[in-house]
C-alpha positions in Angstrom: 35.0 57.9 106.1 36.5 58.8 102.8 40.2 58.3 102.6 42.2 60.0 99.8 44.3 57.8 97.8 47.9 59.3 97.6 48.9 57.4 94.5 47.6 59.8 91.9 49.4 62.8 93.7 52.8 61.0 93.7 53.8 62.3 90.1 52.7 65.8 91.1 54.7 65.7 94.5 57.8 64.4 92.7 57.5 67.0 89.9 57.1 69.9 92.6 60.2 68.5 94.5 62.2 68.5 91.4 61.0 72.1 90.5 61.7 73.4 94.0 65.2 71.7 93.9 66.0 73.3 90.4 64.7 76.7 91.7 67.0 76.3 94.7 69.9 75.4 92.6 69.3 78.5 90.3 69.0 80.7 93.3 72.3 79.6 94.7 74.1 80.1 91.5 72.6 83.6 91.1 73.7 84.4 94.7 77.2 83.0 94.0 77.6 85.2 91.0 76.2 88.2 93.0 78.6 87.7 95.7 81.5 87.3 93.1 80.6 90.7 91.8 80.6 92.2 95.2 84.0 90.7 95.9 85.3 92.1 92.6 84.1 95.5 93.5 85.7 95.3 97.0 88.9 94.3 95.4 89.0 97.2 93.2 88.2 99.6 96.0 90.9 98.0 98.2 93.4 98.5 95.2 92.4 102.1 94.9 92.8 102.8 98.6 96.2 101.1 98.6 97.4 103.2 95.5 96.0 106.4 97.2 97.9 105.5 100.3 101.1 104.9 98.5 100.7 108.1 96.5 100.4 110.1 99.9 103.4 108.3 101.3 105.4 109.4 98.2 104.1 112.9 98.5 104.9 113.1 102.2 108.4 111.9 101.4 108.9 114.6 98.8 107.6 117.4 101.0 109.6 116.4 104.0 112.9 115.8 102.4 115.7 118.0 104.0 116.7 119.8 100.8 113.2 121.2 100.4 112.7 122.0 103.9 116.1 124.1 104.0 115.2 125.9 100.8 111.7 126.8 102.2 113.2 127.8 105.4 115.7 130.1 103.6 113.3 131.5 101.1 110.1 131.9 103.3 111.4 132.5 106.8 114.7 134.2 105.9 116.8 131.7 107.8 120.5 131.4 107.1 123.0 128.6 107.4 124.7 128.5 110.8 128.3 129.5 111.1 130.8 127.8 113.3 130.9 130.7 115.9 127.2 130.5 116.5 127.4 127.1 117.9 127.6 127.0 121.7 128.4 124.0 123.8 127.1 124.0 127.5 129.2 121.8 129.7 129.9 121.8 133.4 133.0 123.9 132.9 131.2 126.8 131.4 130.1 127.9 128.0 132.5 127.1 125.2 132.1 127.8 121.5 133.2 125.5 118.8 136.3 127.7 118.0 137.7 126.7 121.4 137.4 130.0 123.4 136.1 129.7 126.8 133.9 132.2 128.3 133.3 131.9 132.0 130.3 133.8 133.6 
């Protein structure tokens, strides 16, 4: 039977092992760079979302401040400021206004 002598193939096998190892290293470096770019993109998107959230919170705070709500109520809905005699306190004794007069039903 013919047996193949592996000695002539040892340099070729060593060379192939080196080439495969180098290609693996190059692939890993490319993958690391690709992931770095993906991470950079995600960080930018995260920062943009946080900025948008902060801007919306500021806008909500401006819209809901009491002075603006009061002026909108007076201009759009014709609401007026209350006077002292419009406040009615309900208690067990009966109806009493702020002025101090009691009205018993």
